[in-house]
MIGU-713824 format. One record per residue (C-alpha): residue in one letter; x, y, z. Coordinates in steps of 0.02 Angstrom, whole numbers, padded with zeros to 5 digits, always signed. Layout:
BEGIN
AXYZ/...
end
This chain:
BEGIN
M+00000+00000+00000/H+00069+00172-00044/R+00089+00305+00090/R-00047+00418+00022/N-00172+00274+00017/F-00120+00219+00192/L-00143+00395+00262/L-00311+00416+00177/S-00369+00247+00242/A-00302+00276+00417/T-00381+00448+00425/A-00549+00381+00365/L-00542+00245+00498/G-00497+00370+00633/L-00327+00292+00665/L-00239+00458+00646/P-00341+00580+00751/G-00318+00761+00706/F-00233+00719+00542/A-00313+00783+00383/L-00249+00790+00206/A-00279+00960+00130/E-00386+00946-00025/E-00310+01047-00165/S-00374+01078-00339/F-00259+01092-00488/E-00272+01167-00662/I-00224+01001-00744/T-00311+00843-00687/L-00311+00674-00769/T-00378+00504-00720/E-00258+00376-00647/A-00260+00282-00813/E-00221+00441-00911/W-00076+00484-00794/R-00006+00307-00808/E-00012+00314-00999/K+00066+00487-01006/L+00206+00461-00879/G+00270+00283-00882/E+00294+00177-00726/L+00433+00266-00628/A+00372+00443-00662/F+00195+00390-00617/R+00252+00314-00452/V+00351+00471-00407/L+00232+00607-00468/R+00065+00526-00427/E+00104+00406-00283/E+00244+00505-00197/A+00375+00369-00220/T+00561+00409-00211/E+00685+00354-00342/R+00850+00275-00289/P+00986+00404-00255/G+01107+00424-00400/S+00991+00333-00520/N+00937+00482-00625/R+01047+00571-00752/L+00978+00741-00701/D+01075+00732-00538/K+01236+00758-00636/E+01163+00876-00768/T+01269+01035-00777/R+01212+01122-00937/E+01114+01285-00932/G+00928+01261-00951/T+00760+01241-00868/Y+00689+01097-00767/S+00502+01070-00793/C+00370+00959-00717/A+00372+00791-00807/G+00183+00784-00786/C+00126+00950-00858/A+00283+01037-00926/L+00270+01186-00807/P+00446+01263-00787/V+00492+01242-00603/F+00681+01265-00580/S+00821+01355-00670/S+00993+01277-00689/A+01059+01438-00611/T+00994+01377-00442/K+01050+01195-00459/Y+01196+01132-00357/D+01277+00966-00310/S+01212+00925-00137/G+01299+00756-00134/T+01133+00670-00096/G+01111+00582-00264/W+00957+00684-00312/P+00947+00846-00413/S+00952+00989-00288/F+00908+01172-00305/W+00914+01320-00187/D+00763+01411-00260/P+00614+01371-00374/L+00549+01481-00514/P+00411+01604-00461/D+00238+01527-00439/A+00297+01355-00493/I+00281+01248-00337/R+00174+01225-00184/T+00223+01146-00020/R+00132+01056+00119/D+00176+00963+00278/D+00216+00782+00247/S+00184+00700+00414/G+00256+00525+00427/L+00253+00410+00574/L+00426+00468+00633/S+00445+00646+00569/T+00369+00792+00477/R+00448+00854+00317/T+00395+00983+00189/E+00336+00906+00026/V+00360+01001-00137/H+00235+00977-00279/C+00188+01058-00444/R+00065+01200-00421/R-00018+01161-00589/C-00044+00971-00586/G-00003+00925-00406/G+00138+00806-00455/H+00256+00761-00313/F+00435+00821-00340/G+00519+00785-00174/H+00552+00883-00014/V+00632+01045+00042/F+00755+01054+00187/N+00838+01196+00283/D+01017+01138+00250/G+01050+01215+00080/P+01172+01349+00020/E+01153+01537+00026/P+01064+01644-00022/T+00908+01547+00031/G+00981+01413+00144/L+00858+01290+00067/R+00887+01123-00020/Y+00748+01074-00139/C+00790+00888-00153/M+00695+00830-00308/N+00666+00664-00392/G+00740+00670-00567/A+00597+00561-00630/A+00477+00703-00587/L+00572+00826-00696/A+00610+00855-00880/F+00761+00958-00933/K+00773+01076-01082/V+00941+01148-01130/A+00944+01338-01146/
end
């Protein structure tokens, strides 16, 4: 069972008192079957089921050319290569998103709370943001490469 389904089920059964998933609406919505057909297996699992790819498994982690990173689900530009850096984590990392590209929400697990990052247009899950990044923001947007598409400038 995937985490989102578990949390929805546990909330509905009252096993997680006080926990509620915020309902959001997005400009682009597709059925599960349409997303699966559009994305392929790994991108579907990451973007729609909040899975995490293995560290170091995506070529975008080592991408160094100038360009723009977009949502693999809806093509919304979300990060510039000018804010990308090598965090040493094995996932593409950025210190700042493009304006009005992402949304965040608390991602409460059983052991910790993190801040999830998702596409503001289609709701696709990108990864998480942490407070251990470089200046000027001090943030590390740790993204799944499977959730992104890269276009060279």
